[in-house]
N, C-alpha and C positions, 0 to 999 in steps of 0.2 A: 504494499500499500503506499503510495508517494507521501513525503513529510510534507503536512501543512502547519500553519502557523498555530494551530491547535497543538501539535506535538511540541511546539518549542515551548510555548506557554505552558504546558504540562510538566515539562523538563526542567523549566528555568532556564532554557539556553537563551539569552538574550543577549550576551556579548556580541557586538556588531550588528543587531539586527536594527532593521528600518526604523526610522523614529515613530510611524504610526504603530508598529508592533510595541516598542517600548512603551508606548504611551497606553494603548490596550493594556498590557501587562500590569501597568502602574496602577491603572483601575483596579484591578483584581487584588490589590495588595496596596492600598491608601493607608498614606502616614497615620493616619489615626488608628490603624489598627493596633490591637493588644498584641503582647508577647506572646508568641505562639512557640509550643513546644516543639523538638526535634525528636521525632519519634525514635531516633538511634541512640538518644541518650537513656530510653526507658529500657527497664530490664525485657528482655524479649521472652515469648512463650511461657508466662507464669499464669496466664488466665486459661481456664479449660474454655473451649470452643461452645457456648451457647447452643442449646436445639430448641428452638421455638417449639412451644406446646401445641399440642393436636387438640382442638377442641371438640367435646361432644356436643350433638345438638338440643338444643332446651326443649324442643318439642318436634311435633310433627305438622308440618303446612301441606298446602295443596298448591300445585300448578295445573292449571287445567284440569281439575277432577283429580290428579296423580299426588298420592302421599310424597311429600320429600322432608328432608331434613330441614330445621330451621335452627338459624344461629344468630346471636346477638352479639354483638363487638361493639365495645365500647372506647372510643377516642377521649385519650385522656392525657394529663401532664403528669409524668413520673421524673423522679430523679435516679439515674443510675451510673455506675462508675463505667467507664470506658476501657479503664485499665487499671491494674490492682492500685497503681500508685500515684492515681491522679482523683482528684475530689469527685463527687457524684456530679453529671450534668443534667441540665435540664432538656427533658425531651418530651416531645410530644410523639404518642404512641398509639397503636391500635392495642387493645388489651393491656398488659401490664411489659411491655418489653419492646425493642427494638431489635429485628423486625417483630411483628404481631404473629399472632396464633396463624399455625399453617393449617390451612381447609383442606383438607384430605377428602374427595369427593370422587363419584362414580359418573362417568360420562352417560347421558342420557336419563338419568335418575335426578338430576337436578339439585336446587337448593334454594330457600329464601336467607337473606341475611338482612337483620335491622342493625343499620349503622348507627349509633348513638353519639351525637357530638356532646362530650362532657368536657371540652377544653375550656381554659380561661377565657374571660371576657375580651382581654388584651393579648396581641401578638408581641412575643418578646424579639422577633426578629423585622428587620426593616421593610416594612409594607411601602410600594410605591404607588402613590395614586394618579399616577399620569397614566398606567397602564390599562389596558381594556379589560373592563370589570371589575377595576379597583378603584374608580374614580370616588372623590370624595360623598358621603352619603351612604356609600357600601359599609356595612360592619367588616371589620379587619378580618375577624376571626369568622370564618367559613368554611365548610369542607362539603365536598360531594366524592364517593368513592367510586372508581373505575375497575372493572377486572381484568386486567390487561391482557388480552388474547382470547377474551371469551365471547362466544356467539352468543351474544345476549340481545335480547330486544331492545329499540330504542329508549322506553322508558325506564330502563334498569341498567343502562350502560354508563351512566355517570356525565352527563352533559354538563359542561362547564358551568352554566347559569346556575343550573339545578341544585342550589347549596342549600347547607342548614346552618344554622348560628347554634351557639352554644344553649343548650336545653331542649333541643329540636332532636328529631331522628329521623329517618327515611328505612322502608322496607323496599330492597328490591330484589327482584326476581331470577333466576338464573336456570334456564333449560339444561344446559351444557350438552346440547346435541352435538357433541364434536369428537374425536378421537383423543385419547389420553395424551396429555402436554404437560408441560411446566407452564404454569400461568403465574400471574402474582397481580397482587393489587395495591393501588397507590391513591393518594389524594389528586385530584382533578379540578379544583376549584379555579375558576378563571383568576388570573392574575396573581393567587397567591399560592396555588400549588408548588411552585419552585420553593417557597419558604415552609408551605407545611412537610414537605416532601424532604426537606433538607433538616426539618427539626425532628423526624423520624418515623413519618407516618408510612408505612409500607408493610408487605407481608406476602407469604406465598401461597399459591392455590395450586394441590396438583390433582389433575383429572386423571382417573385410572379406569381401563376398560378391560375386559375380557381376553382382548388379544395381546394386552400387554403383559396380564396376568400369567399368560399361557408359557412366556417367553423364559421365565425361571431368571429374572435379571437379579442382582441383589436387592433385597428388600430389608423391611423392618428396621434394625440399629445398625444395617449396613447400607443403608440410602440416607445420605446426608445433604439437607439443604444449606447452600453457601449463599446468603445475600451479601454482595459486596457494593460497599460505598465510599467516597473519601470524603474527608470533612477537614475542616482547619480548626484546630483544637487550641485553645488558649492555656498559657501556663498555668490555669486554674482550673483546667479541666472542661471548659464549657465550649460549646459549638460558638465558632464565630461566622456570621456572613458577612461578606464584604460589602461595600458600598462604593456608588461611584463620588466624584468631587462635587456634584450638584446637591443640595439638601433638599431640593424639591424635586427631585428625580434619582434616586438611590440606586435605580436597576443598574447591574452590570451584566454584559453580555454573555460571560462565564464565569463560572466557579470552580475552582480547583482547589482540592485539598492538600493538606503537609501530612494526612496521615488516612491509611486504609482499614477501614471497619470491616471485619467478617461477622455476620449476624451480631452486630454491634459492637464489637470488641476489637480491641487494637492489639496486634500480634498475640491472637490466642493458640493453642496447642489443642490436638485432639489424639487421645490414644486409640488405635486401631488394632485389628487383628491383621495377620499376615494372610490375606484372603483378597477377594474383590471387593470394592467398594464402588457405590454409585453416588455421585455427586450432582446434585440437582444447583447450577449456578445463574444466578442472576445479576447483572449488572444494573444497581441500583442507584447509581449515580449521577447526580446532575447532570454532568457533562462530561465526566472523563471517561475515555475508552481505556479498556484493559487489555494487558497483552500478557499474558497467563503461561506460565511453563511450569515444568517441575524441575526441581533442584539437582537431580540426579540425572537431568538430560535424557531420560526416555518420554517419549511421544505421549501424550495426553490420547485416549480413545473415545471419540465423541460417537455417541448413539443417537442423540436427539437435538433438535434444534427448537426454535421460537413454538412450533405447532406442533410436535409430537416427533416421532421415530424418523431416524433417515431409513432408507432402503437398505445400507447395510453399514458396519462401523468404519468409521474414518480416522487414522493415527493423523493427529495435529501437533507438528514439533510446538508451533507457538499459536494460542487461541485468541483471536482477537475479537474483543467484545464490545460493542458500541453500547451507551446507554440503553436500556429496556430491554436487549437481545437475552436470551437464554441459552445454556448450552448444558446437555446431558451427556454426564463422561462416567467413563469407567476407568479406575485406577486399581492394578493388580498391586498391593503390597506384600505378596507372598514372597517375592527376592530379598525382602528387605526386614526381616524377622532380627529384632534386637537393634535397629539402628533407626533413623528418622529422616524424613523426606520434606520438603517445604515447595508449597506453593508460591510461586514468586511472580511479581509483575514488573514490566517494561524492564527487564534485564537486570534487576536489582538482586542479588542471590540472598540477600539477608530473609526476603520472604515476607507474606503477609499471612500465611497461618502454616504451623507446622505437624506434619502428623509423626505420632511416635508408635514405631510398631512393634507389638509385645505379644507373645504366641498364647493362644488360650486353649489351644489344644483341639478347638472345634473344626471339624472338617467344613470345607467350602463344598457346597452342593449349587452354587448358581452357574448360569452358563450366559456367555456372551454369543448368539448365534451369527452366523454368516449372512444370513438376511433376518433383517427386523419387521420389515413392515413393506408391503408393497407402496410405492410412492409413484404413481404414473406421472411422468413430465407431460405439462400441458404444450401445444404446438401454439406459435403465434397464429396458425389460420384458424385455430378456435375463437379468437376475439372477433366480436362484432363492432367494435370501436378502438381507436387508436387516440388517446389525447397527449399533448405536450404540454406538460406544466412545468414550469420554471422554479427554481428555488432560488431567492432573492437577497441582497443586503444592500442595505442603502446607508451611508456614511454621511453625518451632518458636518458640514464644516462652521456650522453656525453654533456649535455647542451643545445643540440638542440632540437627545438620546438617537443612536443610529436606530433603523428598522430593519426587520426580518421579515420579509412576507413569501407567501406559497401563489405561485403565478401572478406576481405583481399587484397581488389583491389584499384588501385588508379583512379583518375578520366580518364585519357587519355588512361587506356587499352581498349583493345578489347571489345564491349559490348557482355554480355552475358546472359542477361534475354531479350528474342526474343519472347514472344508470338504472336500468330497471331489473327487478329481482330474476335471476336466473341469467343475467346477461355475463358475458365472459369480457372482459375490456383490457388493453394494455395500457399503461400508464407509463411515457416516459417523462423521468424526472430528471430535468436538463439543469446540472448544478451550474450556476453562473458565479458560485462564491468561490473563495480559496479553500474552504474547509470540507470535512465529510459530515453529512448531518444525517442522522439515523432516522428514517421516515417510517413513521407507522401509521396504520389504517384501521380504525376501530371495526370491530364485529367480522371482519372477513381474513380469510388467510390468503395469499398469494405465491407466485414462485418467482424468482429472480431469473430472467431471460439471458441478461447479458449487460456488459459496462462497454462504453465507448468513447474514447476522445473526439472532442468536436472543436470548431473554431468559435470559440467565444464571441470574438468581436463581429463576426457575420452576423451571429444570431441577435447580437444586442442592436446591431446597426439597421438590419433589413430584416430579421427574423426567420432567417434561413438556416436550416437545421445542416450544417454540413459539418461529415466525421472527417477526420484526420487519423484516424487510426482503425485498428481491424478490431472486430467485438472481441472481446475478452468473456470467455465463459466463466459462470459463477464456481468459486473454489469447492470442491466436493463435499465440505461439510456445510455449503450453503444450498444444497440441491433439494433438500426438503421443504414442508409447507414453512414460511416465515408469517411475521406480521410486522417485523422491523426490516428496512433493508439499509443498508451503507451505502449513502448516495455520494460517492466521492468528488471532490472540487474538480471542475474543468471535465466532467464526464457526464454523458448520459447515462443513467441506469434504467434499464426496461425489466417493469415487473408485469405478470399475466395476474389478472386477479377475476376470481368468478365471485360474484356477486351474490352467492348463497346465503340462507338464514332469513331475514327479516326485511321487511320493507320499514322505511323511515328514516330519520334524520341521525347523522353519526358526524365524526370530525376526522380529520386527520392534520398529521402534525410533524415537527419534529421533536425529537425526544430527547434534546438538550432543552432541559426545562425552561433555561434563562430566555432561550429563541422562542420556545412555544408561548412563554408571557409576553411577550413583545411582537405579536402579530403573527406568528411563524406556525399559525393554526388555522384551518378553515371547515367550514361544513362541507358535508356532501349529504345529496338525499337519494336513498335507494326508491326508486318508485315501484309500485305493485306491478305484480305480470299483467301482461295483456289479457284481456277477456277472452 
């Protein structure tokens, strides 16, 4: 993947950078920022890796006459240590911890969830009242939950303005008529989702089905959820969210932390047996791309991506996960009895989580089959429509905040993407920016067809899409069903989308949450089938 300015910002490689790049980096670390910890000065691997609880349903509810489990999940403020040697941090969470409880559910059975807002009346992170949906008069503390990757009716999908304030709740229904997959849930309130999410509002949702059950993959205690995110942590152990130099518009275009949390802990460890484990990994960062490796140099074995199992396992030397992407991995610790291995990020050998391999004497009866699931590839000829959609970024020389748009349009403008239920469309994501943007479509799943370099100047000046390079096929671990596509700078990323599921209005957006908050989000509407 080509280096972009985001990579330099993440790595702090600013020496000799262009003035605009240094200026944008300075915004992300303002002079008024408090003293931050250096994670390298902390004792590593002294906290056990927390495993989020799996809640029991409170009662049985009904969806279209069918009996389904009902859950009640409360959003609240807690104080929890991010590391043994730090004071407790203030967090906003689902349930009692960051991440929240793992919803472990069956495909086709469905569930209902009452999301209860019991948060304080005042936000502890900097709200920007110039952003869409956050104008003065709107309550600063408001939430709405989106189950990311769920095939969900529009009235339960988490529409960005369908929010609740402290003391209110909303009950959503999730039929989950889809294949087994690693989903997750997070706040989606317009303008403040970036803050609510940064504060800790996220959790995992594992959808299972009979086909996956029959594969005899590692399960139970040998299946580990890993929710990764980066945060800026102060010397007092608190979260710090940076602001711009404009007090009237504190929004910043990107936030990159100085510490990586794994299931809400900094540098945790996990004791494992010398056998296969299944790691369900979610990139829950606001904006950071993770580049994951094993410290012993062995490849990771990827068996699934966003929307479920791949056709066959794929060996991955380095796993690049954009914000909101998921990876279903197998790691065999059998060769490492009595040793340890670390999962590392961005080439840092120190690692973000340590696995200590100790023998339990139990036999490993798990299997990783050569064929996991039939994943038929869609042909471009199946599409009934092809759309050219641009990713835009506008810098203001007047000192006003930059704008990031999809297809050059603001959130409030007329809906222009109106597929019909049952249609298959190709969306050409034409990235006119320098950055890679993780583009997410709600409700649907899609496949990546190809990526291709193009003449950006010709498109800007004449609207002519002229390719300058050969088509690049998706990587082997991108050949499954996806709901997030990495749209690289200066390239056209072509995705093919079957609009199955439900008619109604949904959203598509960049999953760098600071971008989505500042207009890089648009509605689309799935029209009913023709009579």
